[in-house]
N, C-alpha and C positions, 0 to 999 in steps of 0.2 A: 135172453132173447136169441133167436136163431135166424140166420139168413141162409137161404139155399134150400135145395130139395135133397133129401137123402137118396133119391133114385138117380144115381149117376153124377150128381154135382156135389161139390164140397159143401158141407154145412159149417157156417161160421158162427161163432158166439162172440158176444161183446166181452173183450178182455179188459178194456179200460175205457172209461168215458169221463172226460173232463169237459163239462159244458163250456162251449165257446172257445175251446182250446184243442181238444184231441179226441179222436175215436180210433180205437184199435180193435180189429176183428181177428180172431184166431180160428184156424181149422186144424184139428188134430185127428188125423186118420192114420191107421197103421202104415199105409204106403205113401202118404203124402201129407206134409205139414206146411201150412202157409200162414203168413201174417200180412194184414192189409191195414195200413195206417193212413189216417186222414188228420193232418196237423194244420191248424190255423196260426199264422204268424202275423201280428199286427204290423201294418205299414204306417204311412202317414195318417192323417185324420180322415182321408177319403178312401183308403184301400186296405185290404187284407189279402195276404197270400195264402193260398191253399196248396199244401204239399201232400202229394199222395205217393206212398211207397208200398211196394209189394216184395215180399221175400218168400221163397218156397224151397223146400227140401224134400227129396223123395228117396226111397230105397233104391240102391243100384239095380237097374233093370234096363236092358237095351231097348225094349219097346217103350218104356216110360221116358227114357232119354230122348228118343226120336220125337215122341209126341210133345213133351215139355219143351224141347229146344227148337222144333221146327213148326209144329202146328199151333200150339197155344199162343205164342207171342203175337202173330198177326190178328187173331180173333180178340185177344185181350186188349190190344192197342185200339181196335175199332170200338169195342165196348166201352173202354175207359174214356176215350176221347168224347164219345157221345154223352157219357155220364157227366164229364167235366163241363162240357158246353151247356148242358141242361142246368147244372148247378150254377154256372155263371149267369145264365139268363134269369134264373129264379132269384139269385142274389141281387141282380141289378133291376129287378122288378119287371122284367119283360114277360109277356104272355107267350106261351108256345101253343 
């Protein structure tokens, strides 16, 4: 299964899927490699914690360093926050 568009955006593949426990997506590009993990940790009988981690590595390049360290983090934060709020609402049975 693939996530993303080959035209300018990373394409992720499912590297690991443990139903109700974990989803790990990997992107392997010659210039950019990334892993995106979604882990479920059981809490008490009424709660589950969702942990999301992202790791990325890229070939040394001054332009990529600037983009990946200055431009990507704010956009990624906005996108991921919206995604997590939507997941929370869906998990709690709220309609959007």
